[in-house]
N, C-alpha and C positions, 0 to 999 in steps of 0.2 A: 504494500500500500504506500502511496505517495502522499505527502503533506504539502499544502500550499497555505499562503497567507491571503486573506480576503479583505476587501475594502482598503487597499493600500494607498489609494490616492485621496483619502478622506482625512478629516480631523487635523491632527498635528502634522500629518505627513503630506499636506499640500505644500509645506515648506521644503525648499529644495534640499537643504542640508540634512534635515530630519528624514526625508525620503531616502536619501542615499544611505544614511546610517541604518535605517530599518532594513533595507533590502540587502545590504552588505552583511548585516548580522544574521539575517535569515539564510543567506547563502552559506555562511560559515557554519550555521547550526545544522544544516542538512535539509532545509526546506527545498522542495523541488521547484516551486513556482510562487510568484507574487501576482495577485489578481487585482484588477482595477474595475471601477464602475463608471457609468456614463449617464449624464443628462446635460445636453448642450444648453438648454434654458429650462427653467421651471416657472411658468407664468404664475404670478401671485393670484391667490383665490381659486386655484384650479378645482374643478368639480369631479374629475376622473378619480376612480377609486384605486388607490394603491393596493395591489392584491396580496401583499405580504404582511399586512398589519390589520388588526381588528378595527383600528381607527380609520382606515382608508386613506391615511396620510403618510407621506414619507417621514422617516426619522428626521427630526429637525423642523417638521411642520411645513412651513410655507415655502421652503426651498431657498431661503436667504442665507446661503452658506457657500464657501469656496469649494469647488469641485473641478479640478484641472482636467483638461482633455486627456483621456486615457492614453492615446498613442504618443502624444508628446511627453507625458509623464514617463511612460515606459522607455522612450528613447533616451530621456535624460538619465535614468538610473541604469540603462543598459550600458552606457559608456563607462560606468564605474563598477561594473560587475563582470563576471566571466562565465558563470555556469548556470545560475538560476534562470528558469524560464519566466517569461513575462506574458501575462494573459489579460485579456479583457473578459470581464465577467458580469455584465456583457456590454458590447456596443449595440445600439439600437439600429440594426442594419438597414431597415427600410427608410431611415432618415438620411442615409448616406448615398452618394454616387458610388456605385460599386467599382467602376473603372478607376476612379481616383483612390478609393480605399484600397483596392488591390495593389496599386502602385506604392502607396504609403506603407502598407503592411509588408510587401515584398522587400522594399528598401530596408525597413527596420530589421526584418528577419535576416537578410543577407549580411547586413553590417554587424548584427549581434551574434552571428554564427549559428543561425537556425534556432533561436530561442523563443519565438513567438507562438502563442496559442491564441487563436481568435475565437472567443466566445461571442455568440450573436443571439439576439432576441428580437421579438417583433414589437415590443413596446406596449405601454398601457396608457400613457399620458397624452390624451387627444390634444390638449391645449399646446403641448410641445410640438406635435406634428403640424398643427396649424401654424405655429410660429416659424417653423423651418420650411413650410411650403410642401409638405409631403402628405399625400392622401391617407388618412387613418384607416379607411375602410379597405384599402388595397394592401395593407401591410403584410399579410400572410403571403399573398401571391408574389409580392415584390421580394420578400425574403427568400422564397424558393428560387426565384430567377437570379437574384443577386449572388447567391451562393454559387450557382452554376457559372455566372459571368466571371467571378473571381477565380474559380478553379481553372477555367479556360485560359485566362490571362497568365496564371502562374505556371501552367503545365505545358501549354502548346507552344511550339516553336514559332508558328505564325497564327496567333489566336484569331478565331473567327466565331461569331455568335449571331444568331437570328432569333430574337425573342420578342415578347410583347412590349417590353419596356426599353430594351437596349439591343442595338444592332451594330456590328462592325465586322470588317473583313481584313485579314492579314495585318492585324494591328500589333506590330512588334511592341513588346513591353520588356524592358530590362531595367534593373537586374531581376533575375528569377530568385525565388526563395532558396535558401542554402541547401535544403534537403529535397528540392523539387516541388514542394507545395507547403502549405501551412495548415496544420490541423484546425478544423472548424468544429467548434463545440456548441451544440444547440442548448440555449438556456430556456427555462420555463418549467412551470409545474403542471401544465395541462396535458390532456391526452393528445392535443394537436402538436404540442412541442415534442412529446415522446415519439409520435409517429414521424415527425419531421426528422428527428435524430436518427430513427431507424432507416429512413429513406435516403437522407442526405448527409448526415453528420459523421464526423470522426469521433464525436463524443456527445454525451448528454449531461447537462447540469441542471437538475431541478433545485431551485434556490433554497427551498425549505424542506429538504429531506427527500431521499430517493426511496419511494415505497416499492415494495416487491412487485406490485401491480404495474407501476410505470416502467420499471426495469424490464419486466417481462414483455410489455407492449413494445418497447424499443427492440428487444430481441426478435419478437415475432414479426414486426414490421420489416426489420432488416432481412430476415430470412425470406419473407414474401417478395422482396425486391431483389433477390439473388445476391445478397450481400452476406458477409460473414458476421453473424451476430456478436461474436466475441471480439471483433475488431472495433466495436463502438465502446469507447471508454466511458465509464460512469464516474462522475464527480458529484460530491454532495457536501453539505455543510457539516461541520463538526457537531456530533451529538453532545448534549449537555453532560452526559455521563460517559467518561472515557471507557468504561467497561463495555460499552456498546460497540466499540471498534471491531472486535472479532466477529460479531454478528454481521456488521456491514461488509467485512472482508468476505465472509461466507456467502453473502448475498450477491457478490460480484462487484462491489464498489472498488474502484481503482484508486481514487484520490479523495481525501477530505480536506476541507479548507477551514483554517483556524481564523476567526475574525480578529481584526485589530479592534481598538476600543470604540469603534463606530457602533458596536452592538452591546449595549450595557447589560442586557439580560443574561449574558454568559459570564460565568466565573472564570472560564478557561480561555479568556481572550489573551492576545499579545498586546500589551499596552505600549510597548516600545522595544528598542533594540535589546535592552537588558533582559527582556523576557524570552527572547528567542533561544538562548542557550539552554533554558530550562526544558526545552522540548527535545533536546538531543536524545535522551533515553527513550522517550515515547516513539520518536521517529525510528530509532535503531531497532526497537522491539517489534515494530510492525513492518519493517523493510522487507 
């Protein structure tokens, strides 16, 4: 089992020096990855329901807090680290131009030595979609197509694509990702997200726990589409009780994410670089 840190571009770690200290300490302690989150804008007074809280609101309420762009934050800490993978958990893919995003991600991956994991989600905040000019109702269809666009640009020598939203022919894109492509991890807690992971994803990240039913749905969908079910990696949040880790391993979970202090309900958070070393034994025990 692998361990990552979650919410790394939030709270105190929006500060450049603290961000570097955190990720360097995580790398030294044996954490496999550092995960970021994204909201480009959070319109005040939003009415959309945040799906991961009973209040229906983001932690922090109205969104008036610093939240750096995840790819730029990752690029900054990539230059000061050597081994730890850098992940988005998640970017809201249908709000992005997939051709530009493919270029940015491939560049970061090539320059960091193949350390990018691209977690993507469809989004939930309609007001944000309105602000960036992306149609909220099309977000699922656009996500499916955008994944295919990026993979074509990363893997084909002369990328060509003819879809509903994007079309291009012999569109050279360099540099390519260091390992030929970038893993795409589907985020979300719904059956739609699980099925998308089975059809299209290299991984699945249900943000609030990987139930046996969702994991099985990923596997069944992958098999139905002629894919190897075991090749879809499962990532989930750290359980409140560390004694649950063996059960998660047995259920097929490949990676758990330890929250930084962005999540106050956990006792087992990493509040700063000084906490990373305390995880050495846990990481070693479950490696």
